[in-house]
C-alpha positions as CSV (number, residue, x, y, z in Angstrom):
1,M,3.5,-22.1,-5.1
2,K,4.0,-20.4,-1.8
3,I,4.1,-23.3,1.2
4,F,2.6,-22.6,4.7
5,K,4.9,-19.6,6.1
6,T,5.4,-19.3,10.2
7,I,6.0,-15.8,11.7
8,T,8.9,-16.5,14.2
9,I,10.1,-14.0,16.9
10,M,13.7,-15.1,17.9
11,L,16.8,-13.7,19.1
12,A,19.7,-15.4,20.1
13,S,18.5,-19.2,20.6
14,V,14.6,-18.3,22.0
15,L,12.3,-20.8,21.3
16,M,10.5,-20.1,17.6
17,V,6.8,-19.7,17.6
18,S,4.6,-20.8,14.4
19,I,1.4,-19.5,13.8
20,T,-0.3,-22.8,14.3
21,G,1.5,-23.3,17.4
22,C,-0.2,-20.2,19.3
23,E,-3.7,-19.9,17.1
24,D,-5.7,-22.0,19.5
25,Y,-4.0,-20.2,22.8
26,F,-4.9,-16.9,21.2
27,E,-8.5,-17.8,20.6
28,E,-8.3,-17.9,24.2
29,Q,-7.1,-14.9,25.2
30,K,-8.4,-12.3,22.7
31,N,-10.5,-10.5,24.9
32,P,-7.4,-8.3,27.3
33,N,-10.6,-6.8,29.1
34,R,-11.5,-10.1,30.7
35,I,-8.0,-11.1,32.0
36,P,-6.7,-9.8,35.1
37,V,-2.9,-8.5,35.2
38,E,-2.0,-11.2,37.5
39,E,-2.9,-14.1,35.2
40,F,-0.7,-12.4,32.1
41,W,2.1,-14.7,30.8
42,K,4.7,-15.1,33.0
43,T,8.0,-15.8,30.6
44,L,9.0,-14.6,27.9
45,N,8.3,-17.5,25.5
46,E,4.7,-17.1,26.6
47,V,5.1,-13.2,26.1
48,Q,6.1,-14.4,22.4
49,Y,2.1,-15.5,22.2
50,G,1.3,-12.2,22.6
51,V,3.2,-10.5,20.0
52,F,2.0,-13.0,17.8
53,A,-1.4,-11.9,18.6
54,C,-0.5,-8.1,17.4
55,Y,1.1,-9.6,14.1
56,R,-2.3,-11.3,13.3
57,T,-4.5,-8.1,14.2
58,L,-2.2,-6.2,11.8
59,A,-3.1,-9.0,9.3
60,N,-6.5,-8.8,9.7
61,S,-8.1,-6.9,6.6
62,Q,-10.7,-5.1,8.7
63,A,-7.8,-3.0,10.0
64,V,-6.5,-1.6,6.9
65,M,-9.8,-1.2,5.5
66,F,-8.3,-1.7,2.0
67,R,-11.1,-1.2,-0.5
68,Y,-13.1,1.3,1.2
69,E,-10.0,3.8,2.2
70,S,-9.2,3.8,-1.5
71,D,-12.8,4.8,-2.2
72,R,-12.2,7.4,0.1
73,S,-9.5,8.8,-2.1
74,D,-9.3,10.1,-5.9
75,L,-7.7,6.6,-6.9
76,T,-10.6,4.3,-7.6
77,W,-14.0,3.6,-8.9
78,P,-15.9,1.3,-7.0
79,G,-16.2,-1.7,-9.1
80,F,-18.5,-2.4,-11.9
81,G,-22.1,-0.7,-12.7
82,R,-20.8,2.7,-14.1
83,P,-22.1,5.5,-14.2
84,N,-24.0,5.1,-10.8
85,T,-22.9,3.7,-7.3
86,T,-24.5,4.0,-4.0
87,N,-21.0,3.1,-2.3
88,V,-21.1,5.7,0.6
89,F,-17.4,5.9,1.0
90,Y,-16.8,7.0,-3.0
91,N,-19.9,9.3,-2.7
92,Q,-18.7,10.3,0.7
93,N,-22.1,10.2,2.8
94,F,-20.3,7.5,4.9
95,N,-21.6,7.9,8.9
96,E,-20.9,6.5,12.1
97,A,-23.2,3.6,11.7
98,S,-20.7,2.0,9.0
99,G,-20.2,-1.4,9.6
100,D,-16.7,-1.3,8.2
101,I,-15.9,1.6,10.1
102,N,-17.1,0.1,13.7
103,N,-14.8,-3.2,12.6
104,K,-11.7,-1.0,11.3
105,Y,-12.0,0.7,15.1
106,S,-12.3,-2.5,16.9
107,R,-9.4,-4.5,14.7
108,I,-7.1,-1.0,15.5
109,Y,-8.0,-0.7,19.5
110,T,-7.7,-4.5,19.8
111,G,-4.3,-4.4,18.6
112,I,-3.5,-1.4,20.8
113,F,-4.7,-3.9,23.8
114,Q,-2.8,-6.6,22.5
115,A,0.5,-4.8,22.9
116,N,-0.7,-3.4,26.3
117,Q,-0.9,-6.7,27.3
118,V,2.9,-7.7,25.9
119,I,4.2,-4.3,27.8
120,T,2.5,-5.1,31.1
121,A,3.6,-8.9,31.0
122,L,7.3,-7.6,30.9
123,E,6.9,-4.9,33.1
124,N,5.8,-7.5,35.9
125,M,9.0,-9.7,35.4
126,D,11.8,-9.3,37.5
127,A,15.7,-9.7,37.3
128,S,15.5,-13.5,38.2
129,Q,13.2,-14.0,35.7
130,L,16.5,-13.1,33.0
131,P,19.1,-14.9,34.1
132,T,21.6,-14.6,30.9
133,K,22.3,-11.8,28.6
134,A,20.2,-13.6,25.5
135,D,17.2,-13.3,27.9
136,T,17.8,-9.8,28.5
137,L,18.3,-9.2,24.7
138,N,15.2,-10.9,24.4
139,Y,13.3,-9.2,26.5
140,N,14.3,-5.8,24.9
141,F,13.2,-7.0,21.7
142,L,9.7,-8.1,22.9
143,M,9.4,-5.1,24.7
144,G,10.3,-3.0,21.3
145,Q,7.9,-4.9,19.4
146,G,4.8,-4.4,21.9
147,R,6.0,-0.8,22.4
148,F,6.3,-0.7,18.2
149,F,2.6,-1.8,17.8
150,R,1.1,0.1,20.3
151,G,2.6,3.4,18.3
152,L,1.7,1.8,15.2
153,F,-1.6,1.2,16.4
154,H,-2.4,4.4,18.0
155,F,-1.2,6.0,14.9
156,W,-3.7,4.8,12.7
157,A,-6.3,5.3,15.0
158,Y,-5.2,9.3,15.2
159,N,-4.6,9.5,11.4
160,S,-8.5,7.8,11.2
161,F,-10.8,9.0,13.5
162,N,-12.4,12.0,14.9
163,N,-10.1,14.6,13.5
164,G,-7.2,13.2,15.7
165,E,-9.1,13.2,18.9
166,V,-8.9,9.9,20.1
167,V,-8.3,7.3,23.0
168,V,-4.9,7.0,24.1
169,V,-4.7,3.6,25.9
170,D,-1.2,3.3,27.8
171,K,-2.1,0.8,30.0
172,I,-4.3,-2.6,30.5
173,P,-7.9,-0.9,32.0
174,E,-8.9,-2.1,35.7
175,T,-10.7,0.8,37.0
176,E,-14.0,1.7,36.0
177,E,-12.8,5.2,34.5
178,E,-10.0,2.9,32.7
179,L,-12.7,1.0,31.2
180,Y,-14.7,4.0,29.9
181,P,-12.1,6.4,28.6
182,T,-12.8,9.7,27.0
183,V,-10.9,11.3,23.9
184,N,-7.8,13.3,24.3
185,R,-8.1,16.5,22.9
186,D,-4.9,17.1,23.2
187,K,-3.5,16.1,19.8
188,E,0.2,17.2,20.7
189,K,0.5,14.7,23.8
190,T,-1.5,11.9,21.6
191,V,1.5,12.4,18.8
192,Q,4.0,12.5,21.5
193,F,2.9,9.5,22.8
194,I,2.9,7.8,19.9
195,L,6.7,8.7,18.9
196,E,7.8,8.1,22.4
197,D,6.9,4.2,21.8
198,L,8.2,4.2,18.4
199,E,11.5,5.7,19.6
200,F,11.8,3.1,22.3
201,A,11.1,0.3,19.5
202,M,14.0,2.0,16.9
203,N,16.3,1.8,20.1
204,N,15.6,-1.5,21.2
205,L,15.1,-3.8,18.3
206,V,17.4,-5.0,15.8
207,G,17.8,-4.2,12.3
208,P,16.7,-6.0,9.2
209,E,20.0,-7.8,8.6
210,S,19.6,-9.4,12.1
211,L,16.3,-10.8,10.6
212,E,17.5,-13.1,7.7
213,G,15.3,-16.3,7.5
214,I,12.6,-14.5,9.5
215,E,11.4,-11.6,7.4
216,G,8.4,-10.1,8.3
217,L,8.8,-8.7,11.5
218,A,9.3,-4.8,12.5
219,S,13.0,-4.1,13.2
220,A,14.5,-0.7,14.1
221,G,14.6,0.5,10.4
222,T,10.9,-0.1,10.2
223,A,10.4,2.3,13.6
224,A,12.7,4.7,12.1
225,A,10.9,4.8,8.7
226,L,7.5,5.3,10.8
227,I,9.1,7.9,12.8
228,G,9.9,9.7,9.9
229,K,6.4,9.4,8.5
230,V,4.8,10.6,11.9
231,H,7.0,13.9,11.6
232,L,6.2,14.5,8.0
233,Y,2.6,14.2,8.7
234,E,2.8,16.9,11.2
235,G,4.8,19.1,9.5
236,N,8.2,18.5,11.3
237,W,10.3,18.8,8.4
238,R,13.7,18.5,10.0
239,E,12.8,15.4,12.2
240,A,11.1,13.7,9.1
241,I,14.3,14.0,7.4
242,E,16.5,12.9,10.1
243,H,14.5,9.8,10.3
244,F,14.4,9.2,6.7
245,E,18.2,9.4,6.8
246,K,18.5,7.2,9.5
247,T,16.1,4.8,7.8
248,Y,19.0,4.2,4.9
249,E,21.5,3.6,7.2
250,Y,19.9,-0.2,7.8
251,G,20.9,-1.0,4.5
252,Y,17.5,-0.7,2.3
253,S,17.7,-0.2,-1.5
254,L,15.3,-0.1,-4.3
255,T,14.6,-3.7,-5.5
256,P,16.2,-3.7,-9.0
257,F,12.7,-5.1,-10.8
258,Y,9.8,-2.7,-10.2
259,G,7.2,-5.5,-10.3
260,D,8.9,-7.6,-7.6
261,N,7.3,-5.4,-5.3
262,F,4.0,-7.5,-6.0
263,N,4.3,-11.0,-6.6
264,I,5.4,-13.6,-4.2
265,A,9.1,-14.1,-5.6
266,G,9.9,-10.8,-4.7
267,E,8.3,-10.7,-0.8
268,H,10.5,-9.4,2.0
269,N,12.8,-7.8,-0.9
270,S,15.4,-5.0,-0.2
271,E,13.1,-2.5,-1.0
272,S,10.5,-3.5,1.9
273,I,10.5,-1.6,5.2
274,L,7.0,-3.3,6.1
275,E,4.5,-5.7,4.9
276,I,1.7,-8.1,6.0
277,N,2.4,-11.6,5.8
278,Y,-0.1,-14.1,4.1
279,A,-0.3,-17.7,3.5
280,L,-2.3,-20.0,1.7
281,F,-3.7,-21.9,4.9
282,E,-7.5,-22.1,5.3
283,K,-8.1,-22.2,9.3
284,S,-11.2,-24.8,8.5
285,E,-13.0,-23.4,12.0
286,L,-13.5,-19.7,10.4
287,G,-15.4,-19.0,7.3
288,I,-13.7,-18.6,4.1
289,N,-13.7,-14.7,3.9
290,D,-13.5,-14.5,7.4
291,A,-11.1,-11.2,8.2
292,N,-9.0,-13.6,10.4
293,Q,-8.2,-16.1,7.8
294,I,-4.4,-16.4,7.4
295,S,-4.7,-15.6,3.5
296,N,-6.3,-12.7,2.2
297,S,-8.8,-11.7,-0.7
298,Y,-7.5,-8.3,-2.0
299,N,-7.1,-10.5,-5.0
300,R,-11.0,-10.7,-5.6
301,L,-11.4,-7.3,-4.9
302,V,-9.5,-5.8,-8.1
303,S,-9.1,-9.1,-10.4
304,P,-11.5,-9.5,-13.2
305,V,-10.4,-13.0,-13.9
306,G,-11.7,-15.1,-11.0
307,G,-12.4,-11.8,-8.9
308,F,-15.0,-9.4,-8.6
309,R,-13.5,-6.3,-9.6
310,S,-14.8,-4.3,-6.7
311,I,-12.5,-1.6,-7.3
312,Y,-10.5,-0.3,-10.2
313,P,-8.7,2.6,-11.5
314,S,-10.7,6.1,-11.6
315,A,-10.5,7.6,-14.9
316,W,-7.6,10.0,-14.5
317,L,-5.7,7.7,-12.8
318,A,-6.0,5.0,-15.9
319,V,-5.3,8.1,-18.4
320,Q,-1.8,9.7,-16.2
321,Y,-0.4,5.8,-16.0
322,K,-0.8,6.0,-19.8
323,K,1.0,9.0,-20.0
324,D,3.8,7.5,-17.6
325,S,6.7,8.3,-20.4
326,I,9.0,5.4,-21.2
327,D,13.1,5.9,-20.9
328,K,14.0,3.8,-24.0
329,S,17.8,3.7,-23.1
330,N,17.0,2.2,-19.6
331,P,18.3,-1.1,-19.1
332,V,15.0,-2.5,-17.9
333,Y,13.8,-2.4,-21.6
334,T,16.6,-3.3,-23.3
335,Q,17.6,-6.1,-20.9
336,H,14.6,-7.6,-19.7
337,P,12.9,-10.7,-21.6
338,Q,9.7,-9.6,-21.8
339,Y,10.5,-6.6,-23.9
340,S,13.0,-8.5,-26.1
341,D,10.5,-8.9,-29.2
342,L,9.4,-4.7,-29.0
343,D,10.5,-2.2,-31.3
344,L,11.2,0.6,-28.8
345,D,11.3,3.5,-31.1
346,E,8.1,2.1,-32.3
347,G,6.5,1.2,-29.4
348,M,5.4,-1.9,-30.6
349,G,6.4,-5.4,-31.2
350,T,4.9,-8.3,-32.0
351,D,2.1,-10.9,-29.9
352,P,4.1,-13.8,-29.1
353,H,0.7,-15.8,-29.3
354,I,-0.2,-14.7,-32.6
355,T,2.7,-14.1,-35.5
356,G,2.8,-10.9,-36.8
357,Q,0.0,-9.0,-35.0
358,V,1.1,-5.8,-33.7
359,K,1.3,-4.9,-29.9
360,N,1.7,-1.6,-28.2
361,F,3.4,-1.1,-24.7
362,Y,3.3,1.3,-21.8
363,S,6.1,1.9,-19.2
364,L,7.2,-0.6,-16.6
365,R,5.6,1.0,-14.1
366,T,2.0,1.0,-15.6
367,S,2.5,-2.2,-16.9
368,Y,2.7,-3.9,-13.3
369,S,0.7,-1.8,-11.8
370,I,-2.7,-1.8,-14.2
371,A,-4.0,-4.0,-17.1
372,L,-4.9,-2.0,-20.4
373,V,-7.0,-3.5,-23.0
374,D,-4.1,-2.4,-25.5
375,D,-1.2,-3.5,-23.4
376,D,0.4,-6.6,-25.0
377,S,3.9,-5.9,-23.8
378,I,2.8,-8.7,-21.0
379,D,0.9,-11.7,-20.3
380,Y,-2.1,-11.2,-18.3
381,Y,-3.2,-14.4,-16.7
382,Q,-0.9,-16.1,-19.5
383,D,-2.6,-14.4,-22.2
384,S,-3.2,-10.8,-24.0
385,P,-5.2,-8.2,-21.6
386,A,-8.3,-8.1,-24.3
387,R,-8.5,-11.9,-24.6
388,K,-8.5,-12.9,-20.8
389,A,-10.2,-9.7,-19.0
390,R,-13.7,-8.7,-19.4
391,F,-12.8,-5.3,-20.6
392,N,-16.7,-4.3,-21.0
393,G,-19.4,-2.2,-19.4
394,S,-17.2,1.2,-19.0
395,E,-14.7,-1.4,-17.5
396,Y,-11.5,0.3,-19.3
397,A,-8.6,-0.7,-16.9
398,Y,-7.8,-2.7,-13.7
399,F,-5.3,-2.9,-10.9
400,K,-2.6,-6.0,-10.9
401,K,-1.4,-4.9,-7.6
402,F,-2.3,-7.7,-5.0
403,S,-3.7,-9.9,-8.0
404,N,-1.7,-13.6,-9.1
405,W,-1.9,-12.2,-12.7
406,E,1.9,-13.3,-13.5
407,N,1.4,-16.8,-12.2
408,F,-1.8,-18.3,-12.9
409,G,-4.6,-18.2,-15.7
410,S,-7.4,-17.2,-13.1
411,E,-7.3,-16.3,-9.6
412,N,-9.7,-19.4,-9.0
413,D,-6.7,-21.2,-10.2
414,V,-4.5,-20.0,-6.7
415,S,-5.9,-22.5,-4.5
416,N,-8.5,-25.0,-3.4
417,V,-9.7,-22.3,-1.0
418,L,-11.7,-20.4,-3.7
419,G,-10.6,-17.0,-4.7
420,R,-7.5,-16.7,-1.6
421,S,-4.4,-15.0,-1.7
422,A,-0.9,-15.8,-0.5
423,L,0.6,-12.4,-1.9
424,N,1.6,-10.0,1.2
425,F,0.5,-6.4,1.5
426,S,3.0,-3.9,1.5
427,L,2.6,-1.2,4.1
428,I,5.8,0.6,3.8
429,R,8.8,0.5,1.2
430,L,11.5,2.4,0.1
431,A,10.3,4.2,-2.5
432,D,7.9,5.8,-0.4
433,V,10.1,6.6,1.8
434,Y,12.4,8.3,-1.2
435,L,9.3,10.4,-2.0
436,M,8.5,11.7,1.5
437,H,12.3,12.6,1.9
438,A,11.6,15.0,-1.4
439,E,8.8,16.5,-0.2
440,A,9.8,17.3,3.2
441,L,13.2,18.9,1.4
442,L,10.6,21.1,-0.4
443,Q,9.0,22.4,2.4
444,L,12.3,23.7,3.8
445,S,13.4,27.4,3.3
446,D,16.9,26.1,2.7
447,G,16.1,22.4,1.1
448,S,17.8,21.0,-1.8
449,L,15.7,20.9,-5.0
450,T,18.4,19.1,-6.3
451,E,18.3,16.5,-3.8
452,A,14.8,16.6,-4.0
453,M,14.8,15.9,-7.6
454,A,17.4,13.1,-7.4
455,L,15.1,11.3,-5.0
456,V,12.4,11.4,-7.4
457,N,14.3,10.3,-10.5
458,R,15.6,7.6,-8.5
459,V,12.1,6.3,-8.3
460,R,11.3,6.9,-12.1
461,F,14.5,5.3,-13.3
462,R,13.4,1.9,-11.3
463,A,9.8,2.1,-12.5
464,G,11.4,2.8,-16.3
465,A,10.1,6.3,-16.4
466,K,11.7,9.1,-18.2
467,L,13.7,11.3,-15.5
468,I,12.2,14.9,-15.0
469,G,14.0,18.1,-15.6
470,S,17.1,18.3,-17.1
471,P,20.9,17.5,-17.1
472,A,21.4,20.8,-15.9
473,Q,19.1,20.6,-13.1
474,N,20.5,17.3,-12.1
475,P,24.3,17.3,-11.5
476,D,25.7,14.2,-9.8
477,Y,24.7,14.4,-6.3
478,D,28.2,13.4,-4.2
479,H,28.5,12.9,-0.8
480,G,32.3,12.4,-1.3
481,D,33.6,8.6,-0.5
482,D,30.2,7.4,1.3
483,A,28.9,4.8,-1.2
484,L,25.2,4.4,0.3
485,N,25.0,8.2,-0.2
486,R,26.2,7.5,-4.0
487,E,24.4,4.9,-4.5
488,R,20.9,6.7,-3.0
489,F,21.3,9.9,-5.4
490,Y,23.0,8.4,-8.8
491,Y,20.0,7.2,-10.9
492,N,22.4,4.6,-12.6
493,V,25.8,3.6,-12.3
494,D,27.0,6.0,-14.6
495,G,24.5,8.7,-14.3
496,S,23.1,7.7,-17.3
497,G,19.0,8.2,-17.8
498,A,16.8,10.1,-20.4
499,F,15.5,13.2,-19.2
500,D,11.9,14.1,-20.6
501,S,11.6,17.1,-22.7
502,W,7.9,17.5,-21.7
503,K,8.3,17.5,-17.7
504,S,11.0,20.2,-17.1
505,I,10.6,21.2,-13.4
506,T,11.6,25.0,-12.8
507,D,11.1,25.4,-9.3
508,G,10.3,23.4,-6.1
509,E,6.5,24.2,-6.3
510,E,6.2,23.0,-9.1
511,L,8.3,19.6,-8.7
512,M,5.7,19.4,-5.4
513,Q,2.8,19.7,-7.6
514,H,4.4,16.6,-9.6
515,I,5.0,14.6,-6.5
516,M,1.4,15.3,-5.4
517,Y,-0.5,14.1,-8.5
518,V,2.0,12.2,-10.7
519,E,4.6,10.6,-8.8
520,R,2.9,9.1,-5.7
521,P,0.1,7.9,-7.0
522,L,1.7,6.3,-9.7
523,E,4.1,4.3,-7.9
524,L,2.0,3.7,-4.6
525,A,-1.7,3.7,-5.7
526,I,-3.8,1.4,-3.2
527,E,-0.8,0.4,-1.3
528,G,-0.1,0.9,2.5
529,H,-2.4,1.9,5.3
530,A,-4.7,4.6,3.3
531,I,-1.9,6.4,2.1
532,R,-3.4,8.3,-0.7
533,Q,-6.5,9.4,1.0
534,R,-4.0,10.6,4.2
535,D,-1.6,12.4,1.5
536,L,-4.3,14.4,0.0
537,R,-6.1,15.3,3.5
538,R,-2.4,16.3,5.3
539,W,-1.9,18.4,2.1
540,G,-5.2,20.3,2.7
541,V,-6.7,19.4,-1.0
542,L,-9.5,16.8,-0.6
543,K,-12.4,18.9,-1.5
544,E,-10.2,21.0,-4.1
545,R,-9.6,17.7,-5.8
546,F,-12.7,16.3,-5.7
547,D,-13.9,19.9,-7.0
548,G,-11.4,19.6,-10.0
549,L,-12.0,15.8,-10.9
550,K,-15.9,16.8,-11.3
551,D,-15.3,18.9,-14.1
552,S,-12.9,16.4,-15.9
553,V,-14.0,14.2,-18.8
554,Y,-12.8,11.6,-20.5
555,Y,-14.2,9.1,-23.7
556,S,-13.1,5.8,-24.7
557,E,-12.8,4.2,-27.7
558,D,-13.2,0.6,-29.5
559,H,-10.4,-1.9,-29.6
560,K,-10.0,-4.8,-31.8
561,Y,-8.0,-7.7,-31.2
562,L,-7.7,-11.6,-32.5
563,A,-9.4,-13.9,-30.4
564,F,-9.2,-18.0,-31.0
565,D,-12.7,-19.5,-32.1
566,E,-12.0,-23.2,-31.4
567,T,-15.4,-23.8,-33.9
568,R,-13.4,-22.3,-36.9
569,G,-11.7,-24.8,-39.5
570,E,-10.6,-27.9,-38.4
571,S,-8.8,-26.6,-35.6
572,G,-9.7,-23.1,-34.8
573,E,-8.3,-20.1,-35.8
574,F,-7.5,-16.6,-34.8
575,V,-10.9,-14.6,-35.8
576,S,-10.8,-10.4,-35.6
577,R,-12.9,-9.3,-32.1
578,Q,-14.3,-6.1,-30.9
579,K,-14.3,-4.9,-27.6
580,F,-16.5,-1.5,-26.9
581,G,-15.8,1.7,-25.4
582,V,-12.5,0.4,-23.8
583,V,-9.5,2.6,-24.6
584,I,-9.5,5.6,-22.4
585,F,-8.6,9.1,-23.0
586,P,-9.2,12.6,-21.8
587,G,-11.4,15.2,-22.9
588,L,-14.3,14.5,-25.4
589,D,-13.9,12.6,-28.7
590,P,-12.8,14.7,-31.2
591,D,-14.8,12.8,-33.7
592,Q,-17.8,11.3,-31.7
593,T,-19.7,10.9,-35.2
594,K,-17.7,7.6,-35.8
595,R,-18.6,5.9,-32.8
596,A,-21.4,7.7,-31.7
597,E,-23.0,4.2,-30.6
598,W,-20.2,3.0,-28.4
599,T,-18.5,6.1,-27.7
600,R,-18.5,6.3,-23.7
601,I,-18.2,10.0,-21.3
602,Y,-16.6,9.3,-18.1
603,A,-16.9,11.8,-15.1
604,D,-15.7,10.6,-11.6
605,Y,-16.3,12.5,-8.6
606,R,-19.4,14.3,-9.3
607,T,-21.3,13.4,-5.7
608,A,-18.3,13.3,-4.2
609,S,-17.6,17.0,-4.8
610,E,-21.5,17.6,-3.8
611,N,-21.2,15.6,-0.4
612,F,-17.9,16.2,1.0
613,R,-17.9,18.3,4.0
614,E,-14.1,18.9,5.7
615,E,-15.4,18.2,9.4
616,D,-17.3,15.2,8.3
617,H,-15.6,13.2,5.6
618,A,-11.8,14.3,6.3
619,Y,-11.5,11.7,9.2
620,L,-13.9,8.7,10.0
621,P,-16.3,8.9,12.9
622,I,-15.9,7.4,16.1
623,P,-18.3,4.7,15.2
624,N,-21.8,3.9,16.8
625,G,-20.8,0.9,18.3
626,E,-18.6,2.4,20.6
627,I,-20.1,5.6,21.4
628,T,-23.2,3.2,22.7
629,A,-20.4,0.7,24.4
630,N,-18.4,3.7,26.3
631,P,-21.0,7.1,26.8
632,F,-18.3,8.9,28.4
633,I,-16.0,8.8,25.0
634,F,-16.6,12.4,24.4
635,G,-16.1,13.6,28.3
636,R,-17.6,12.9,31.5
């Protein structure tokens, strides 16, 4: 069980600031428009409260809008109730009146105001307030934090609203014109503003190695990765590659075990570049489900065991996870305890709960990303998925990410605060950077297919999946004596790894399609700030994707399993049970007469395909709350 965590901003021997210590202070200071500049914080220690406020806004679930940003992509079905849904984000008929859009906009711009408070307070200080070298270093560090958050939140606004034509706020508003700003229609200037902030942060923050013991703060490596992402989104391929390579210099490495990206034990691991901190701590003055709570409720959104399963994988994604190939030579299967009783050649073993019952298994990445009714390789909430989860009513899979399935029997057992979770939320990790780097290489006329494939295979090897291509296409990529680069491109210490015969890659275009429709969705599903929706949009395939998926059909079969019946015999016994229509396959049932009553046909995104219009739905609209509050937002 994770105890209550603190976020500390410390450089040299500066005072530590805890969550509980500044929360009341923050509540009094939370409306930046009401604070005259002359009343801003006067000391570095006071400024730290402002930086903490930025982290609290980052953790506010309304800013990420996790559930509905996922529904806007091709990753999710919006909760139980197939085949119909009224979810406006999934159906692509949302508008500026949505409360969730209003909340997201408000949270992001609150973060921008808070960052500007920090920056302005620091700019108002003079040299007499920084008598020591440590004070100067801390000043630069705090300014780097402020500039990082101003850049980050502007990047989120720019990529979320109004086709990128958004308000840029570079100072605390003082005049009436500044209080009612207009959107900036010069998007190049907006991007340049974002990059200037992030570059300042990269040059003034410390590396992640200097944050040992106070993990969770943005570092120079965080800023470098985000700059690379900004350039990638803008199509500046060489600049993106430059900053991705700069990111590697800070010593990040893929965590050896894929599942450690999504559990408490793996928080702030070697792969983590930016994640949101949460803790099991109830702020009694707030409602349990208030977005400002220090814990989160993402577990309730995804879990069928003590949760509401408000989103679960779309049909194509569940099938793609099932197809994720298994590299039987990978040490993760031969050395990890959970696979010790499996017959790797047959893809099955015996159920540890029931002697002699055969069990099936999928790739490591699949088993740690989604729950499938016939995946018995790993316990799900301390039992088999079939016995523990609902898997009925057309529910064929559930997301495991951001739920506590590894350590508890139910989400209700996690805390005395019903349904809350302390699991951190990943925004950027190294696997994402590897795949973005590979994409950028493929967009260059002189980019290296070999290097791009090596980056993708690095991710696949750690995931327990077979490598793509062939040995001839994947010669050992060596940068001489540079150990960091060798580690980066070799898939295994000895260069081993099974090549997948069904996925030969012939050219860069084919590898790019693999990245778009296999690697990025399987590796990063529902992570980050709307990664998938932004990917599909920047690739220009949102409409094409919905149109293609509406014509894809899937069917499901029944699943038989053994369940314990305590009423049988003297002390109970296992009996045969069956769940209907819960094992999903692509296409139409080849023998519908066998299961005519229970066979279900799935077809997703038909309404989304009909409704989606690029000009209305690729971006969120500026919400009506902001339009009402600022009549000049679209111009004077």
